[in-house]
N, C-alpha and C positions, 0 to 999 in steps of 0.2 A: 573485360578483366580487372580493370582498375575499379569499376562499380561494385563488382564481387567482392574485391578485396575490402573497400569501404563498408560493404554490408558485414562481413566478418567481424571487422574492428567494432563497428556498431554493437553487434551481437555480443561481443565479448564484454564490451563495456557494460551492457545491459545486465548480462550475468553476473559480472563483477559485483556490480551494485546490489543485485539482489542476494547473492552470496554473502556479502560483507553485513547487510542488514539481518539476515536470517541468523548468521553466525553469533549476533550479539545476544541472543536467547541465552548461549551457553556461557557467556561472559557474566550475565546479570542474574539469572534464575537459578542460582546456585549457592549452597550453603559453603562458604570458604573453607571452614573447618573440616568439614568431613567431604567434601566435594560432591555430595548429594544434589541431584539435578530436580528441579519441579516438574511433577507431570505435566502442569499446565500452568497459565499465568493466573488463573483465578485464585484469590486471597484465601489461605489456609490450605492450600493444595499440598498433599504430602509429595514426596519423591516417587519417581518411577524408576525401576532399575533399568529398563530398557533405555530411558532417557539418560540415564548414567552412563550406559554403554555407548551411547551415541555421542555424548559429550566427550567422552575418552577419545572417541575416534576423530572427532572434529578438533581437538587441540592440535594434533599434529598438521592439520589443514591450517588451522591459525597461524602457527609457526611459519609455514612456508608462504602463506599470503600476507604475512606481516599484520595480522589482526590482532596478535599479541606476542610478546616476545617469547624466547625459548625459556628463560629463566621462569616466567610466570606460568608457562604451560607445564613445565616440569614440576613446580610446587604444587599447582592444583592437582596434577595427575598423582603425584606421590602423596598427599593428602588423601585423595579418593581411595587409593590402592591400600594404604594402611589402615583406613577405615574399614575397608572390606575385608582385609586380612584380620583385624582384632575385634570385629563386631560379634556378637553372641551367635554361635551356629549350635542349634539345639532344639530338641522336640518341644521346648517350652513354649507356651502360647504367644509370648511377645518377643521372641528373638527376631534376629534379624535375617537368619537363613538356616538352613539345615543340609547335611550331606553336601555342602559345597554350592547348593542352589541358593536362590534369595527370594524373599517374598516380592510379590508384584509390587506393592505400595510400602513405602517406609515414611515413618515420620521424619519431617525435615529436621527437626532439632535433635531427636534423641536417636534416629535410626532403627527405631524398633517397628514391627509389624502394625499396620492399621487395619481396620476395617474387617478383621479375620478374612483377610485375603489369602490366596493360594501361595503356596511355593510354586512359582510359575517356571516351567521347564523352558518354554519359549523366550521369555524374557530374560531368563537367566542366560540362555544363549546369545542374546543381543548383548547383554552385559559382558559376557566373557570375551565376544568378538572385540568387544572395545578394549578389555583388558590385554589382548594379546596384540591389538593395534599398537598400544601404548609400549609393550615391550619391544615390538618390531622397530618402532620409531626412535626412542631414545636409547642410541647406541653409543655414546660419547663415554669417554673414561672417568667423569665425575663421580663422586660416591653417590649422589641422588640418583642419577642414571642407572649406575649398577644396581641400585635397590630398587628401582622400578622394574628392571628386567628379573631380579630375583622374585619380587612379589608377584610379578605376571605369571612366571611358571608356577609358582606355588598356588596361586588362585586357581588356575588351570587344571593342575594336578589334583586338587581337593574335590573337584565335582564328580560325583558318583554317577555317571551317566546310565550305567548298566542298572542301577538300583531303580531309577525312574522307569523302567520297563515293567516293573511289578510283576514279573515272571511271563510276560508276554511278549511278542515279537516287535511290535512298535511301542514308541516311547508315549507314556501318558501326558497328559495336559499339565498335570501337577499332584500336588498333596496338600492336605492341610492336617494340623494336628488334632482337630476335633473329629475328622471323619475319614482320615487315611487318603488313599489315591482317589483322584478324580476319575470318574467313570469313562471320561473321553480320552481318546488316544489321537495322535498324529498321524492320519490316514487320509489319503486324498491329497492330490498336490497342493501345497499352502507354503505358507512361510517358513516351515520346519526345514526345508533344505539346509538353512545355515546350522540348525541344531544337530541334524544327523551327521554333516560333515565334521564338526566340532567333536560330537561324542565319538564318531569313529577314529578321529585322531588322537584320542587321549592317550597318554603313555601309561596311566595308571588304572583308569576305570572304564575303559573303552566299550562302547556298544560293539556286539558282534555283526560281522558282514549281513548275517540272515535278517538283521533288524532293517537295515536298508533295503534290502531285496523285499522285504514284506511290504514297505513304504512304497517301493515302485509299483507293485502289484495292485495298489489300490487307486493308481491314476485313471484318469478319463480323457482319452484323446478325442477331439471333437474337431468338426468343420464348422465354422461359423463366418458368415459373410466372405466366403472364398478363403478363408484363413484356417489351415489345420496347426493345432496346436494343443499342448497339454492345458486342459480348461481348469480355470479358477476366476470367478467372476470379479471379485474385487482388485482393483489394480494393484493395491499394495503387495499382494502375494507373489506378483510377478517382479518385485523389487528389491524387497528387503534383504534377501541374501545376497543380491547382486552389489549392495553397498560395499562389501568386503571382498566378495569373490568373482575372479573374471574367469566367466564360464565361455569366454569367445574360443570357439574351435576345439574346446575339450567335452567328451562325451561319456556318459555312463551307458550301462546297457540298453535302458530304454531309448535314450536319444540315438543310440547307433542303429537301434531298430528303425526309428522313424526318420533317419537321415536329417537330423537337427541336433542343436544344442540349446542350453537353457537360455542364453543371450538371444538368439534368433526367436525362441519360444517367447521371450518377453517383447520383441519387436513386433510380432504378430498381435500379441495381446493388446498392445498399444493401438495398432491399427484397427482392432475390433471395437476398442472404446471409442475411438474417433468416428468411425463408421456407425456404430449405436447411435451417436449424438447427432450425426447427420440425418439418419434415418428417422430418428426420434419418435419410436412408435408409440409412446404414451403422451406424446405432444406437450411436453413440458416447456416452458417458456426459457429461452437463453441457451438451447443446446444447438450447436452447429459445428462446423468443422474446425473452428477455432475456441471453442468453448466445450470443453469436454473433460472428464476426468471423476469416474465414479468409484468410490473407494470406502475404506473404514474411515468416518468421520462423525463429528457433532452434526447435528439437524436442528430442525426448527422446534423440535419437542412433539411429543405424542399426541397428536391431535388430528382431527378430521374437519376440513373446510369445503364449502362449495365454492369454486372459483370458476366464474364464466360458464357456469352450469354444468360443471364437473365437479364430482365429489372426490376431493383429494386427501389421501390419508399421509400424514407426515411423522417422521420418526425422531427420536433424540440421538444418542450415539449408537450407531449401527454399521455393521460391515456391509455396505452397499455393493451391488455388483450388476454386470451386464453380461448378457443380454436377459438373463432369466430373473434378474432382481436379487433383493429388493432394491427398489428405486423410487424416490419421492421429489425427485428434481433438485436435489443436493449435489452440488459439484465441489470438488476438493483441489484447488490449485496447487498444492504441495504434491498431490498423487500425480499431476501432470508433470510437474518439474522433475520428479524422480525418474520418468521415463526418459530424459533428455538423452542419455548416452545411447539407447536404443533406437530411437527415431527422432533425431533433431530437427528433421526437415518438417514435421508435423507438430512437435513440441515448442519449438521457438514461437512461432506465430500464435500459438494459444497463450504463451506467456505474456507476450506482448499485447494480446487482447485482455488479459486479465490486468496487465498494467493500465492500458487505456480506460477501463471502466473504473479505475480508481480504487482497486481493492485494497489499496495500502490504508485507505481511510485515515484513522488516527492513530493507528498503531506504529510502533517502533520496530517491529521484527519482520517486516516483509509482508508478503502477501497474507491476508486473512485466511484461516484454515479452512473455511468452508462457506459457501453461499448458496441462496436458493431463489433464484429470480421469479418463480411461480408463485412464491409466498411474498407478496408486496409488504415493503416496508412502510412505516409512518412517514419517513422522510421522503419517499418518492425515488429513492436511489435505484439505478439501473440494476443493481445486485439483488434487490430484494431484501430478504432477510439475510443477515451476515453473522456469522459466529462471533461470540464476543471473545473466546480464549485462543490463546495459541498452545500448542502440545508438543512438548519436546519430543515425541515419537514423529511428528510430522516435520519439525524444522530440521533434525538430524539429516534425514534423507535429501532434503533439498541442499544443504551445504555440501554433502559428500557425493551425492551423484553430479552437481554441476563439476566439482573437481575431477571427478573420474572422465566425466566429457572433456574437461579442458586439458587435463595432463595424464590420466591413468594414474593418478596419486596413490590411492589407496590400493587399488589393484596390483601396481608394482610392489608396494610394501608387504602385502600379504602373499604375494607369490614367494616371497623369501622367508615366510614363517613355516618352519618344518612341520609344524602340528597340522597347518592347513593342508599342506602337500600330502602329508600322510593319511589325512582324512580322506581327501579326494581320491587318493590311490586305493585306499580300503573300500571306498564306495564303487569302485570300477571304473573311475575317470581315466580316460587315455588320450593320447595325441596332443596337438597343439603344444602348449607352452610346458606342459607335464613332460 
């Protein structure tokens, strides 16, 4: 019993250190004046609105864990929300957003749209999740915290979720002023679970319940390696909504039909990922029971190489998945870490393995975002090719899911958000903490 206690303490120390280093991204990769958070560490990177939403969610954890003072977190949050409220919302080509949504990428200095990118419904949902987190956390009576709560409500109420359906049942991926709505819709089990819950919960421009029902009808229930679950190949799909929403014991109509819940579904998906690495059907280097995690990530770049007599095709940034691919041997430690609440018994050994092979290397923000041992590096390092950038979209889930594992912090916070509760109930969730 004493040994188990020592192991638990050691595990907590390890996670605390990883969480601290990873959190630093949101201290330093930010424009202090506007609160805009860089998409990645590459020089000249624009802001990502999803990274802004994750930053807003991380600041309360930073206060709770004493990574930053409440005063500093409040000031940073207030600057961000004021920017979001006051930045241009229009159909102009270089606005910041439209209809309460925001463009996927914004210039770090001006806050305007870059790269003719889309008005992104999913990235806006991740942003709004952070906005609501701020409103839920900053509950003191100071003028600053009152303003945070006011701005949080105003920003949420401004989003026209129903407009984003473009007359259809499900929600579109986005819109551009040049070409109108994007042809793709959020259909099939994916990261849009958070989008639909927030859209259904809106007090002003809510999605109709039939929108969620249409989404459920597009699911695929599969049995893979003995695990039955709602299938999605990339690991991040099974994680992002869970950063904010506690799905333990609550079920919608689909999950009631299959006697499951989304938390258990993500646990099974985590085990599928590990089993895939153990079986390693494509015989990549470095895949095993403590080295797994295939998800959306940077990769070695679009190239084909003959390695040990086998022709290997590698990719750049891509949503990799298992067991049906695409997979080029690239592993994502951040995605493994974000499964910690679902299956700590298999995640912790993997995280220790990543630490043992020195995936910190020369960076200051925790684990490198991705690596590919199949493609050898010039240095001869065991990790092979290693990504040069950190991404805000990777860093946030590490900080937040470690915290949910350690304390249920964000889950407890969002359980008390009336908009989240309303959205879940309108989606048909019952039982459990609801």
